[in-house]
C-alpha positions in Angstrom: 0.3 0.2 0.1 1.6 3.2 -0.8 1.6 6.0 1.8 0.4 9.9 1.1 2.4 12.5 2.5 0.4 15.3 4.0 0.8 17.3 0.9 -1.0 14.4 -1.1 -4.4 15.3 -0.1 -6.8 15.2 -2.8 -9.1 18.5 -1.8 -12.2 19.3 -3.8 -14.1 22.9 -3.4 -17.0 24.4 -5.2 -17.1 26.5 -7.5 -18.9 29.8 -7.2 -21.4 28.6 -9.9 -21.7 25.6 -8.7 -25.3 23.9 -8.4 -26.6 20.6 -6.3 -23.3 19.5 -5.2 -21.3 19.9 -8.4 -17.6 20.7 -7.6 -14.8 21.6 -9.6 -11.9 19.3 -10.9 -9.8 18.7 -7.4 -7.0 20.5 -6.5 -3.9 18.3 -6.2 0.1 18.2 -5.9 1.8 16.9 -8.5 2.7 13.5 -6.9 -1.2 12.2 -6.8 -1.9 13.0 -10.8 -2.5 9.3 -11.9 -6.4 8.6 -9.4 -9.0 9.8 -7.8 -10.3 8.4 -4.6 -14.2 7.7 -5.9 -17.1 9.1 -3.4 -19.0 7.2 -1.7 -21.3 4.7 -3.8 -24.5 2.4 -3.0 -23.7 -1.1 -3.7 -25.8 -4.2 -2.3 -24.5 -7.1 -0.6 -25.5 -9.9 -2.7 -24.0 -12.8 -0.3 -22.1 -14.6 2.0 -18.7 -16.6 1.7 -18.8 -19.6 3.7 -16.1 -17.8 5.9 -18.8 -15.0 6.6 -17.0 -12.5 4.1 -19.5 -10.3 2.4 -19.9 -10.4 -1.2 -21.1 -6.6 -2.7 -22.3 -5.8 -6.2 -22.3 -2.4 -7.5 -22.4 0.0 -10.3 -19.5 0.4 -12.3 -18.4 -3.5 -11.6 -16.7 -4.3 -14.6 -15.6 -7.9 -13.6 -19.3 -9.3 -13.7 -18.8 -11.2 -10.5 -19.7 -10.2 -6.6 -16.7 -9.0 -4.9 -15.4 -10.3 -1.5 -15.3 -7.0 0.8 -13.9 -5.7 4.0 -16.6 -4.1 6.7 -16.3 -0.8 9.1 -19.3 -2.2 10.8 -20.9 -5.0 11.7 -23.1 -7.3 8.9 -24.5 -10.7 8.9 -26.3 -13.1 6.7 -29.5 -11.2 7.4 -28.3 -8.5 5.3 -28.3 -10.1 2.3 -30.0 -8.0 -0.2 -29.4 -4.6 1.9 -27.7 -1.6 0.1 -24.3 -0.9 1.6 -22.0 2.6 1.2 -19.1 1.2 -0.4 -15.8 3.0 -0.9 -12.4 1.4 -2.2 -9.0 0.7 -1.0 -6.3 2.4 -3.2 -9.4 3.7 -5.3 -9.9 -0.4 -6.4 -12.8 -1.5 -7.7 -12.0 -5.2 -6.6 -11.1 -4.0 -3.2 -14.7 -2.3 -1.5 -14.7 -1.4 1.9 -18.1 -1.4 3.5 -18.2 1.7 5.3 -22.2 1.7 6.2 -25.4 -0.3 5.7 -28.4 2.2 4.7 -31.4 2.1 7.7 -34.8 1.0 6.6 -37.3 3.2 8.1 -39.6 1.8 11.0 -42.4 3.0 12.7 -41.3 2.8 16.3 -44.0 1.0 18.5 -46.2 3.6 20.3 -45.3 3.3 23.9 -45.6 6.1 27.0 -43.7 6.4 30.2 -44.2 9.6 32.3 -42.9 9.8 35.5 -42.5 13.1 38.0 -42.7 13.6 41.3 -46.2 12.0 42.2 -47.0 9.2 39.6 -45.6 6.7 37.2 -47.9 6.0 34.3 -46.9 3.0 32.0 -48.9 2.8 28.6 -49.3 0.4 25.9 -52.1 -0.2 23.5 -52.0 -4.6 24.1 -51.0 -5.2 27.5 -48.2 -3.9 30.2 -46.1 -6.9 31.9 -44.1 -6.2 34.8 -42.1 -9.6 35.8 -39.5 -10.8 38.2 -38.4 -14.4 38.1 -41.3 -16.3 38.5 -43.9 -13.1 39.4 -45.6 -11.4 37.0 -48.6 -8.8 36.8 -50.0 -7.9 33.5 -52.8 -5.9 32.8 -54.2 -6.3 29.6 -56.6 -3.8 27.2 -59.4 -5.8 27.8 -59.2 -5.1 31.2 -57.8 -8.0 32.9 -55.5 -7.8 35.9 -53.5 -11.0 36.0 -51.3 -11.9 39.0 -49.2 -14.8 38.5 -46.3 -16.0 41.3 -45.4 -18.5 43.5 -46.7 -17.3 46.7 -49.3 -14.0 46.9 -49.8 -12.0 49.9 -52.3 -9.6 50.4 -51.8 -7.4 53.6 -53.8 -4.3 54.6 -54.4 -2.3 57.9 -57.8 -1.4 57.1 -60.3 -4.0 55.2 -59.3 -5.9 52.7 -62.3 -6.3 50.2 -62.6 -8.4 47.3 -65.5 -7.6 45.0 -66.3 -9.0 41.4 -69.5 -10.2 39.9 -68.6 -13.5 41.3 -65.7 -15.1 43.5 -64.2 -18.1 43.5 -61.8 -19.5 46.2 -59.9 -22.4 45.0 
C-alpha cells in the first residue's frame, strides 16, 4: 500500500457557480495526478462466503462477478440484499470497503412512560407486563389483571375487600 504524505491530499472545493453539489476539478499536488479517490457509492450485499466475508455488487463493477468486501460496520447473513455505502481501497474496484448500511425506516411502537414526583404511568395498546423471576403482573387491554407467582400475599391495615360479579375461592 502506497503511503501518502500530507501534501498529497485531494481537496475538492465548490465553484462559485456550482449547483446541486457539483464541484470543480480536484486540486492536487503533482505527486497525486494518476487517480482520484472515488466518492462513496451505493452497492448491495448479494451473498456471504462460508467464511462470513460479504460479497457485494455495485454500479461500475466491470468484473461482472460478486466482489468480496471488507466492512467497517458489523454485517451478518441477515443483511443479504441490503444496500450499503461502499468506498474502495486505493481506488481499486476489486477492493471494496463497506462503510455503512442503509437503514430501513420503521415506525416505533407507540409507548408511553410518564414519570414525575407524584406518579408513574406506563401505557401500551395491548398489554403491560411487569415481571421479576417467577412473578408477574399483566394488565390487558380487555381489562384483565393477571397476578401470578409462587406465593401471593395480600395485607391490609384496614378492610381487605374482594369485589366482583362472582368470587371463586379454590
